[in-house]
N, C-alpha and C positions, 0 to 999 in steps of 0.2 A: 230469677235474678242472674244466675250464671249465664244464661243465654244472652240476656241484655248486656252483661259484662263483656262477653266475647264480641258481640256486635259492635259495642262501643270501641273495643280494642281494634277491630278491623277498620272502623272509621278513622281512628287515630293514625293507624298505619298508612291509610290512603292519604291522609292529610299530613303525614309525617315527613321525615327527611330522607334524602337520598345520599348515601355516603359517597357514591361515585356517579359518573354518568353511566351509560349503558355498559355494565361490567360483564354480565353473562359468564360467571366463573365456571359454571357447570358445562355450558354450551361450548366453551373453548375447546374441549377435547372430543366433541361430537362432530367429527369432520364430514360425516355423511350428510349433515344438514348444511346447506349452502350459507345460511346466516351466520355460521361460526366464523366466516371470513371477515365479519364486521369487527371481530376482536384481533384478527391477524390475517392480513390479505394473502399470506403465503399458505394458509391452511385450505387448500382446494379440495372440493369433494371428489369422490372416485368416479363420478358420472360425467359424461361428455356434455350433456345439455341439461340445464337447470332453469326452470321458469317458476317464479313466485307468482301466485295468483294475486291480482290487485287487491290491496287493502288487507286481505286475510292471510297473506303469506307470512307476515311478520307483525304480530300484535305484541307489543312489549310494554310491560308496566313494572315499576319498581318503587316501593316506598320503604324508607328506613328511618328509624329514629336513633340517631347516634348518641343522643343525650340520655334517654331513659326509656324503659319499658313501662307499659300502663300499670303493671303491678307495683312499680315503684311509687306511683302516685295514688292509686286507688287500691285499698286493701279490702278484699272480700272476706267478710266474717263467716263464722260457722253457721250463723242464722241468715246467710245470704244478704247481710247488710253491707253497704259500701262505706268505707271510711277514707276521707281525704287526708293523705299524709304528705304534705308539701315539703316538709323538712327532709323527709327521706328521699323524695325526688331530687331536691337540691343537692343532696350529698352524692348523687350518682352522676351529676353533670361534670363534664370536663371543662377546662378553662375556655375552650372554644367548642361550640356545638353547631350542628348543621341540620336544618329542616328544609325538605324539598319534595318535589313530585316530578316524575318523568314518565311520559307516554310517547311511544314512537310507533309508526306504522309505515310499511312500504307501499308506495303506489305502483312502482315498477321494480322488478328484481329479476334479472336474467343473467345467465352465464353460460359459456361454452368453452370447450377445450379444442385447441387446434395444434396438433403435434405436441411440442414441448411447452406450449403456452396455454394459459387460461385467461380469457377475457370476461369481464363482468360489467354490468351497468345497473345502477339502482337510483330510484327517486324516492326519497324518504321524507316524511314530515315528522318533526320532533317538537314536542311541547315539554317545557321544563319549568320548574320553580325551585329556587334555592334561597334559603334564608339562614344566614349564619348569625348566631347570637352568643354572647359571653355568659358565663355563669351569673354575673352580677345583674343581668337583664331580668331574669326571673326572680332573683333575690329582691330587687327593687320593687317588682310588681307585687310580691308576696308580703314583704316586710315594710314596704314604704321607705322613705328616706330616713325614718327613725331608726332603721336597722343599720344605717351608715353614718351615725353621728361621729363627727371628727374624722371621717374616712372618705376616701374617694371611690366611687363606683365607676369601674372602667367598662366602657361600651365600645372599645376600639375595634372589635371584630364584628360589630353589628353591620350587616350588609345583606342586600338582596340581589339576586340574579335570576330573572324569570322572563319567559317569553315563548316565542314560537318561530321556527324557521324551516325552510325546505332545503334539502340536500340532494344534489345530483352528482353521483360519483361514477367515475370510469376507472376500472381496475385492470391491472395486467400482472400476471404471475408467470414466472419462467422456471422450468426445470433446468438447472445449470448443467447437470450431467444426465446421460441417457437413462441411468438407473433411478433417477428421481431422488437421490440422496440429499441434494441441496436444492431448495426452492427459495426464490426471492420474489417478493411481491410488493406492489404499491397501488395506491388508489388516489387519484386527483379528484378534488371535490369542488363544485361550485355551490356556494351557500347564498340563499336568498332569505333575508329576514322579514318577518311579518310584524312582530311586536316584541318590545323589550323593555324591561326595567332593570337598571344596572347601577350598582354602587361602585364608582371608580375609586373612591377613597373614603375612609371612615376612621376618624380619630376623635372620639367623644368621651368625655368624663364628667362626672357630677360630684361636687363636694358639698357636704352638709355641715354647716357650722354647729358645733356642739353646744354653744351658749345661746345663740339667737336663732338657730334653725334657718339661717339664710342659705339659699341654694346658689352655688357658683358653678356655672357650666362652662366647659371649654369645648369648642367644636371646630373641627376641620374636616369637612365632608363634602362629597358631591354625589348626588343621585341623578341618574339620567333616565330619560324615557323616550321611546320612539314608537311610531305607529299610534294605535289607540291610546296606550298609556301616556305617550308624549302629549297627545291632544288633551287628555284629561288633566295632566299635570300642568300644562301650559295655560289652560283656561282661556280667557278672552284675549290673552296676549298673542295667540296664534292667528294668522290671517285666515279668513274664511276661504274654503275651497282647497286648502293645502292638504287635507286628508279626505280620501274618498273611500267608499265601500270596497273598491277594488283592492285597496291596500290591505284589507283583511285576508286576501287570498295571495296576491303577489305584491311584495313590497318593493320599494325603491332602494332597499338596503342590500348591498352586494358584498360578498366575501369569498374567501377561498380556504381550502383545507387540504390536508394530505394524510394518508395512512401509509406506514411502511412496516414490513415484517419479513421474517425468514423462518425456515424450518430445515434442520440439518440432522441427518442420521449419522451421528458421530461414530457410533459402532453399528454397522449395518445389521438390521433385524434385532437390535438389542437396546440401544440407547439413542434417544432423539432429543435434541435441544431445539427450542423455538423462542422467538421473541418478537415484540412489535412495539411501535408507538403509534397511537391512533388519535384522531380528532385534534390534530395540530393545525389550528387555523384561526380565522378572525372574521368578523362582519363589521362593515362600516355602516353605522346607522345614520341615515340622512332624512328619513321620512318623518316629518313633524317632530324634530328633536326638541326636547326640553331638558334643561340642566338646572337643578336647584342645588345651590352650594353655599357654604359658609367657610370663609378662609381664615383659619386661626382666630376665630372669634371667642371672646370671653365676656360673659355677662352674669350679673348677679340679680337674683329675685329675692327681695327683702319682705315680701308679702304686700298687702295693700293697706293704705291708711284707713284707720277706723272711721274717719269722716267720709270715706268712699263707700262704706257699707250701706246697703239699701235700707231705707226706713220709710215709714209712713205709706203714702200712696204709691211709692215706687215699687213696693212689694207685689202689688197686683195679685195678692193671694198666693204667690209662689216665691218664697224667700230664697230657697236653694238655687233656683234657676237664675235669679237676679244676682246672687252671690257668685256663682260660677262665671257669669258673664263679666262681672267686675274683675275677677282674677284673670280671665283670658285677655281682657282688654289691657290689663297691666303687663302681661307676658308679651303680648304682641308689640307693645310699645318698646320692649327691651330687645327682643330677638326678631330681626327682620332678615331672612336669608335672601340671597341674590337669585334671580331667575334669568337665564339666558336661553338661546335657541341655537346652539352650535352642534354640528355633527360630531359624533364620537365613535371610537373604535372599541368594541368589546371582543376579547379573545375567547375562543372556545377553550374548554378545559381538557388538555391532553392527558392521556393516561398511558402507562406502559405495562407490558406483560413480559415476564420471563418464565418459561415453562420447561420442564424436563419430564420425559416419559421413559419408563422401563418397559420394553416390549416383551411380555412373557411368552407370547406366541403370536401367530398371525391374527388371532381373534381377541386377545386380551392384552391390556396394558395398564400399568399404574402410573398416575401422573402427580406431579407437584407443581403448582402454579403460584407465582407471586405477581400481584397487581398493585399498582400505586398511582397516585395523582397528588399534585400540589394545588391547593385552592385556598386563596386568601391567607397565604403564609403558613398553612398547616399541611403537613404531609400525611396522607391517609392511605395506609397500606391494608392489604388483605393477603392471606395465604390459604390456598385450597389444596387439599389432597383428594384424589379421585381414583376410582376404579372403573374401567371402561371395557365393555364387552360388545362384540359384534357377532350376531348369530346369522350366518349366511348373508344374503343380500337384503333380507326383509326386516331385520330388527337390529337396532343399536340401543344399548342401555348404558347409563352412567350414574354412579352414586358418588356423592362428594360430601366433604365436610370442610367448612371454611371458618377462619377467624376473620371477621370483618366488623367494622363499626363498633369496635371495642367490645365485641361479644364473640364467644365460642359457640353459641347456640345457633348454628346455621347448617343443618343437614340438608343437602340438595339432592335432587334426582332429575334424570332426563330420559326421555324415550323418543325414538324416531322409528316410525313404522312405515315400511314401503309395501304397497299393494300394487304391483305392476308399476306404472309410471307415477302413481299418486303417492306422495309422501305426507304423512301427518306427524307433527312433532310437538312436544310440550316439554318445557324445562322450567324448573324453579330452583333458586339458590337457597330456599328455606321452605321445606315441606311442612314445617310446623305452623306457619303463619295462619292457615285456615283453621287449624285445630286448637292452637294455644296462642292466639294473637296477643294476649295480655303478657306473655313471657318473652316475646321476641322483639328485636329492634328493626327487623326488616321484613318486607313482603315483596316477593318478586315472581313474575311469571312471564314466559316468552313462548308463544305458541303460534302455529301457522300451518298453511297448506301449500305444498310445492308440487311441481311436476318434475321428476328426475328421470332422465333417459340416457341410455348408452353407457351401461356399466362397463368398466374396464374388465377384460377377460381375466380369468384367474391366472395369477403369476406368482407361484410360491416363492421363487428365488428373487423376485423383484428386479429382474433384468430387462423389463419392458417387452418380453416375448411371452405370449400366452403359452400356458403349459401344454396345450394340445399341439403347438408348433415347436415346442422346446425339446430338443434332443436330450437336454440335461436339465429337467425341470427343477431339480433340487440344488443346482449350482448355478450361480449367476455367471452369465457369459455374454458374448457379443453376437449381434445379428449375423455377421459373416460366418460364424461358426455354429449357427442354428441354436444359439443360447448356451453352448458349452464353454466352459472357462479355458483360458490360456494364460495361466498365472505368470509365466515367464515372457509372454509376448513374442514368442518365436514363430507364430502362425501355425503351430501344431497343438491341437487341443490336448488337454491334460489326459483324456482317456487313452490317447495314442502316443503320449509323450513319455518316453522312458526316463526322462529327466525333467519333470514338470516345473521345477523351481529354478532351472538354469536355462537360458536361451541356447538353442542348439540348431542342428541341421536336420532336414528331413532324411538325408541319407543315413543318419545315425539314430533314427527314431526320436528326434528332438534332443539328443545329447550333443554337447559342444565339442568342437575341434578348434580350439583357440588359435593354434598356429597354422590351421588349414593345410596340414601335411597329409591328410587322409587317414590319420590315426586318431580315433576318438580319445578324448582327454582321460577317460577312466583307464585306458590302456597305454597312455602316452607317458613315458618316463621323463620326457622333456616337453611339458605342456606349452611353454611360451616360445619355443624355438622349432621351426620346421625341421623334420628329420625323415628317416626312412622306416618303413614298417619292419624290416629285418632287424633294426636296432631299437625296437619299441618306441619309434617316433623320435629318436635322438639323431642329431646330425653327425656326419663324419666328413668334414670339409676337405681333408687331404686324401680321402679315399684309401686309408691304410688299414681299414677294418677295426680301428680303435676309435670309439665314439668320442666326440670332442670333450665331454665333461670328464673323461678318463684319460684324455690324450694330453701329455705334457707339452706337445708341440702340435697343436691342432691344425696349423697351416703348412706343416711339412710332413710328408709321409715317412713313417718309420715302423719297425717291427713292434709287436706287442711286448716283447721282452725288454725293450727300452722305453715302455710306456708311450709308444707312438712317435718317438723322436728318431731322426735319421742318424746313421753311422755309415756313410758311403764307403769308406775304406775297410769296414768290418774289423777295425782294430780294437773294438770294445770301448772306444772313447767317442762320446756323442759329438756330432759335428759342431754343436754350439760351444763345446769346450775344446775342440780339436783344432790346433793352429795349422794342421796340415790335413784337412778333411778328406783329400783325395789320395793320400799315400799312407799306408799302414805304418804306425809308429808305436812308441811305448808311452806309458802314462807319465814316466819321469820327465820326458821332454815334450809333454802336452800333445802326444799323438804324432810327433814328427820323426822321420827317419834321418839317417846321415847318408844321403844318396851317393856322394862322391867319396865317402869313407875317409874324409880328411879330419875327422874328430869334431867337426863343427856341424851341429844338427841343422837341418834345413830351415828351421824357424829363425836361426841366427846367421845362416850362411848366405852371404850375398852372391856367392858363386856356387850354386847348388850342384852344378854338373862339372865343375872344375875344382881340382884338388888345390887347396890353399891353406896357409897357416891361420890359426885362430886370431892372432893379433892383426891380421888383415881381413877379418870377417870371412875366412874360408876362401879368399880369392888369391889367385897367383899374381895378380897385377900389382905394380908399384905406384908410388905417388911422387914423381920426380921433383915437382915444385913445392911439395909439402903443404899444399893448400887444402888438404882433406878431401880432394876430389880425385878418385882413382884415375890413372892415366887413360883407362879404357873409355871413361866418360868425360875426360878433361879436354876441351877444345884448345886450351892454351897450356900444353903439357909443361913448358918451360917457364911459364909466367903465372905466379899465384893469382888466383881470383876466387870470388865467392861461388858457392855451389849453385845459387839461383841464377848466376850468369855463366853456368857450365864451366866453371874454373877459370874464366877469363876476367881481367880487371874491367871496370866500367870505363867508357870513353867520355869525351867532352867535345862534341862536334863543333860547338860554336866558340870554344876556347875561352869561355868566360869564368872558368874556375869552378863551375858547378857541374858535377857529373850528371850524365844524361838520365840516370835512374831517379834523380830528385829534381831535375831541371824541367819546370813547366813550359819553358820555351827553349827546347834543345837546339833549335836552328837559329836562334836570335840571341846575341850576347846580352846579358843582363846582370842584375845585381844579386849576390847571394841572399841578402835580406828580403829580396822580392822573388825568391824561388827561381832565380835564373832568368827572370823576365825584366825588360827595361822598365824604368819608372817614369811616368809622365811628369812633365814640369807643372808647376803651380798654374801657369797660364793655360796649358793644355787641359789640365784637370778641371779648371774653372769653366772652360768652354763646354766640356762634356757634361758637367753638373748642371749648368744653366739650361742646356738643351733638354735634359731629363726633367728638371724641376718645373720648367715653364711649358712643358708639352701638355696640351689640352685638346680634347676632341669635342665635336658636337655631341649632345646627349644621345646615348644609345646608338651612335653611328661611328664609322671609321673615317670621318672627315676631320682633318687637322684644322683647328681654329687659326685664323690669320695672326692672332696675338703670339703664336708660337713659332712663326716662320723665321723671324730674325735670328733667334738662337740656333735653329736648324741650319740656316745659311752659314753661320759662323762655323758650325760643326762640319758642314760639307767642305768649306774652304780648308779647314785643318786636315781633313782626310785626304783631300787632293794633294796637299803638300807632304803627306806621309804615305807614299805608295806602298810601303811594306806593312802598313797597318791593316787589320781586318776589324770589322765592327759586328759584335753580337747584339742582335735586337730581339728582346723577349717580351711578348704581350701577356698581360694579366687582367682579370676583372674581379669585382666583388661577387658575393653569392646571391645577388638579387636577380630573379628571373630563372629561366630554364638553363640547366647546366650545358646542354648541347648548343643552345644559342649563345651562351657566354663563351664557349670554346671558339665558335666561329667569329664572334666579335673580337676576341683577343688576337686571332690570326689575321683578320682584316686590318686591325689597327697596326700590328707589327709590320705588315706589308705596306701599309700607307706610309710609314716612316721610311722604309727602304726605298719605295718608289720616289719619294720626294728627294732624298739624298742622291739617288741615281740621276734624277732630273737635273741635279746641280753639279754633275760631272764626276760622281764617284762610281767606279765600275761596279757592275752588278755582282761579279764574282768575289767582291771584297766583303760581302755581307753573309752573316750566319743568322738566319731568321728562325725563331722558335715561338711557340704559343702554348699557353697552359690554362687558359680560362680561369676558373675559380679555384683550381686545385692547389695553388701555392700562395696563400695569403701571407702578407708580411705580419699582420696583426689580426686578432679575432674580429670577425665582422659583427661586432656588437653595438657600435655607435656609428652615426653618420660620418664622424671624423675618421674612424678606422676604415670604413668602407671607401672613403675618398683616397686613403693611402693605398688600398689594395687595387684601385683602378689605375694601372700604371703601365708604361712601356719602358723597360730597363734597357740601357745601352752600355756596352762594355767593350773596350779596345782589346783585341786578341792578337797575339804574336805567334809565329810558327816556332 
């Protein structure tokens, strides 16, 4: 009986549920097996060429019952009797449960490494079945609607997703760095659907009236089928010839998918992080599609009228067959779902992995893996701890323990054996399934046969250089240094670098000379300033043998006893404090002597070599006109005048009462309020203002517009009548364009005005022509109006 019990358990696992799609929790950390890349495309194998033998390279099966184990339903007694305990089984169910089956096989599987890249190609056939059901589903089956009197049985999660499709994937993985610490990979996939049954929505409930046992059902669901299931669901409504036997192999249903992943050695040779998202895709089902749906329908079944019960000859000897026919006829009359034939899209179920590994040594590591997926509104997680060992190139072993499908009873093992180029592998996420199927909720096996060739040479330090060619096999380094490290990047390997953590120069065995003065930093007392070896690398700018950082006067030579500061007259008073630095003096008079002995020291004596009284600043000369300018320097000895005019009074050449020193027009009589210059009459000023305000040029040219010529003619006539006037003409531009071009334009426009006035009889020597380009704006060049004001030619009357 126990043997039959186990066989029954295995059959139920095979017909049971699949908690995820192809999870392979144990295989994830067995990177020597190329099929581990199906979980993360960044986990490349260590061999250069990998070929999976057709069909037998990857045989995958997984069956899991997330709702209950067989022992929850069938209790084996001490006398080998079996007792059905449905109530116990119902107590184990979650609010949502999943039943499914998954079988995959590779038709093509190849991969090869090229430099820092790994390319792969696979053609895989996947067969799957998923059936989700609520706890109330089995409750209704076991208890009948009598168990829900006055209650609503919820079947909202009742759904099916089953079928078959082919996958053709092209993968590319890249080592981002030479040492392979970071890998990023992806796989693009073409999906071709063969058959499918898919519930796109499901919201169903059943209420049982407690008094009359009436059944009220609410339904909002749609179930789709394509391929052979679509044909069977559509019945006679599908056109003949729409489905062919070829559709059982290659369908008309096309889709696409993508896998993405990374692997990153966060701490080299110690900690590795990895992650991926796979099976992100869809299939558009167009081959004989059938859609059966009910849109927010509500119907009530009140039983059948007693007059409809079969009697007499209608019984035909089979009362219950006749009764069931009558009930079904009544139900069909109430509930009639819609049937259409529209193409639909079914998404594949993506899953993600997040893994971390602690690398104990080059042969062993411990891993922790989290895997998850969301299906029909339910998040389904798993957590796996593993210990992984590689023995040489011929054997890799993995032991794991997982929490999955609401169960901790998931011990897994994996083995990969290489005999030359032939690799045999077998992996299971639950080794107990064959031995105690009644106690577990999943069964899983993944096995196959590969050809693996071109093992990477041994590289202990992981720097991409084989140990036999690596001058420093235990320390990661670059190819240019034969695998030896250069931590500071100064092109001098650490073995020969006296300062391996600080960039330096070959001349100093890799030690730095920051200021490049030929004195290594470790011996340089002035690291950041170039100096001399005799002063321990410190500078002495003034060459007085006192280094700058100890020299109070680093730019002037001086003796050490005065801290490098000069004392040219050697009187003990530094030149910086000596008012007479070239003549010895005393401190009381700030280093100055009394050269002429007149009691007035040289710093106050205006006649150093001539004896003179103190009240005359040590000078013998007088000041006859008492204007404060000594007679020796006074050009007007008898007439007082200011010192800045050498003792002479200021003149007034034009006799206008404004002295020449403040007269802007010293040769032309003018008005004091106009700084000695004549003032133009209102008529004269108006002519000048009109000539300025109406002056316009062709755009970006030095051509005067004809509209400005009348005012210029009036100005020319005025200038001819005033032969003693000169005219200052100054050209300006705004800041639009090239500054050099603007300077040239302002010059040309100023000369254009001069040339026109000259052509009207004004002598050329009466003009002062200047140009400034954009350098003297009147207002900021921030608005078009301001720029218009800055584009100008100024004209001003000048007098001698």
